[in-house]
N, C-alpha and C positions, 0 to 999 in steps of 0.2 A: 682245402683252401676255398674260402668263400669269395664271391665276386668282389667284395669290398677289401679283401686282402691284397688284391693285385696292384702293382705299383702305379698303373695308369687308371685305376678305378675312378679317380676324381677328375680326370680329363673330360672335356666335353665330347659328345658323340662325334662332332665334326673333327675335332683335333685327333681323336683316337682313330677315326676312319683314315685320316691322312697319314698317321704314323703307321698303321697296319698296311696301308697301300705301299708306303715306302719300304716296309719290311718285305712285302711280297716281291716288289721289283728287285730288291737287293738279293734275296735268298732263294726265291722259287726256282730259278734255273739250276742252282746247285742241288736242291732237293730233287728236282726232276731227274737229273743225271744219276743221283744216288739210287733213286727208286728203280730206274732201268737197270742199273748195274746189279741191284739186289735180286732182280728176276721177277718184277711185277708183270702180270699178264692177264689175258682174257679169262673171265669167269671167276676171278678171285674175289672173295668177300673182304671188304676193307673197312677199317675204322681209323678216323682221325681224331685224336684227343687234343683239345685246345685248338678248335677249328678256325677261330678268328673270323675273317671275312669269307672263308670258304674256298680260297684259291687252290689249296692242295686237295681239298675234298673234290672239287670239280676236275682237277687233273687226274685223280685216281679213278673217278667215274669214267673218264675218257679212256684211260689205260686198261681198265678192267672190264668195261662194258656193264658194270653192275651198279646198283644203287648203294651209295656209300653211307655209312653211319658217321655223322658229324656231331661230335660231343664237345660241349663247352659249358663251363660254369656260368658263362654270360653269353648266350647265343644271339644277342641283339643285332649283330651284323650279318647273320645268316638269313637267307631268303626262304621262308616257309613254303613259297610257291614253286621253288626250284625242284623239278622232279628227279634231279640227279643225286640228291642226298636226302637222308632222313635226319632231322634235327633231334638231338637228345640233350636236354639240360641236365647235366650231372656233375657231381663233384668226384673226380677220380681218386681223391684221397679216402673216400669211403670204401672200405674193403668189400662191401656187399654189392657194389654196382656190377652190372653186366653178368648176373649169375647164369652160368651154364652156356653163355654165348661164346662162339669161336670165330676167329677171323684169320684169313690167309695173309693179310697185310695190315699192320698197325703202324701208324706214324704219329710222332709228336715232335714239336720243335719249340724251343724256348719255353719249356714247361717245367722240367725238373728243377731248374734253377730257382723257381719261386716256391718250391714245396718244402715243408718242414722235414718230411721223411721220403726222399726220392726213392730209396730202396724198396719201401713198402709199395709204392706205386708201380715200380718195375715188376715186382712180384705179381701184382694184380694183372698187369698187361701180359706177363708171361703165361699166366693161367688162361688167358683168352686166346692164345695162339693155337692154330691147328698144328698137327704134327709136322706138316711140311711148310708151315707159314714162316714169315719173318717179321721182325720188329725193326724199324728204322727210327733211331732216337738222335735228335740233333740239338746239341747244347753248346754254349760258347765258352771260350776263354776271353773274358772282357778286357784283360790286361794288355792285349795288343792294340787296343784302341788308343791312338795318340797321334800327334802331329808326325808326319812322315820325315820331314827334313828339319832338324833342330836349328839350322842356320836361317830359316825363313823368319822374317819379322813377326813376332807374336807367337811363334811356335812354343816357346817355353811356357808362356801364359796358358795357351790352350791345353797343352799336355798336363800342366799342373791342375787346372780346373777339372779336366776329365778324371785325373787320378784321385783328387779329393772327393769328387762326386761318387766315384765307384767305391772308395773306401768307406764313406759315410753310409752309402746305401747298403753295403754288406753288414756294417756294424749295426744298422737299424733293423736287421733281420728281414729286409725286403727280398733279397736274393743272394745267391752264391755267385761270385764273380768268375770262378774257374772250375766249374763242374764238368766242362767238356772233356778235358784230359782224363777225368776219372771214369768216363763211361765204360771202358772195358772192364774195370774192376767191379763197378756197380752191377753191370749186366751179369758178370760171372757169379757174383754173390746172390743174384736173383735166380740162379739156376739155369742160365742160358749160355749158349755157346756163341762167342763172338767170331764172326767170319770176316769182318772188315771194320776198320776205323781210320779215318783221316780227317785232317783239319784244313779249312780253306779260309783265307782272308783276301782282301783286295785293297787297292789304292783308289780312293775317291779324290778326284782333282776337279779343276774348273770345268772339264767337259762332262761332268756327271752331276747335274743339279739335283736329280731325284735322291741320290745317295747323300748329298750334302743336306738336303731338307730333312731326310730321315734322321741323320746324325744330330741336327739342330733340335728337332722335337724331342728326341730321346734324352739328350743332354739336359734340356730344360726341365724335364720331369725328374731325372735322378739327382740333379744338383740341388733340388729343394731339400734333400736330406743333409747335404753338406752345409747349406746355409743355416738350417735349423740346429746343426751341431756346432756352429761357429767356426768351422774350418775353412769357410769360403764366404766372401761378401757378395752382396747383390751386384755391385759395380763390376767385380771381377767376372762374375757369370755373364753379365751383359756384354762385357768386352769380348769374352770368348765366343758368345753366340754371334756377335757381330762379325768376327773373323770367319765363322762358318757360313753365315748368311751371305756374306760378300764373296765367298769362295776364294779367299785370299791364300788359304793354306791347304796343301794336300794332306789327307788324313788316312792313316792305316785303320782298317776296320777291326772290330773284334774278330777272333778266329772261331768259325763255326765248325765244331767237330760233328761228324756223322758216324754212328756206329750201327752196324747191322748185326742182329743176333737171331738165333734159332733155338728151338727146343733141342736138347741133346739127344 
């Protein structure tokens, strides 16, 4: 996957920074819990693939006490002056990357859903694990993203707009909407042993403006595919975005599955 293949590649740096910040506020606590449960600890060498703004990279540096490798096809939001991590600009879909390197902890989140051959990437990551190491992969089921209460005014419109946007985005080949539930099967095919897998979603309501802002920015990006396909109109999108911006409707998030895998 090149940087220009990414669904948010054409967003401004400011917009993408805000979206990634919302993603971190939403999902980092869940990732933190999963890393602790998987057995992250002092002295382990760690790799984060798809490092984004570096929040999980910094977290792993704190948990392991080591300098983490932060890999991303577009590392513009990582700080080259931060001593806690080493930045690698790399395309993980290239099977020749990371030759001979081994890590005790490997993490990726919202990565496989964007890739043409996620199984090949999992095989690359499996090759990079130490015998006692673990891989934590977090991927979504986007289909749980919808208005929480159909009786709320505007709920039908919002859910329909989200559904149209998701269908058009998958049809355009931008991502897979439901790769999260497939993680155990994919990891097993990659030759790994799955020790845990669970999914988490949440309810964003009026008391949670950061999550509403994240949902608004994400919907605006993915709905462009539905407008281009003719399954959604610009006024319908603006009406749905208005409902989110005004925090008039409680929204169920996508479900983020987390699977932990080891070498057999």
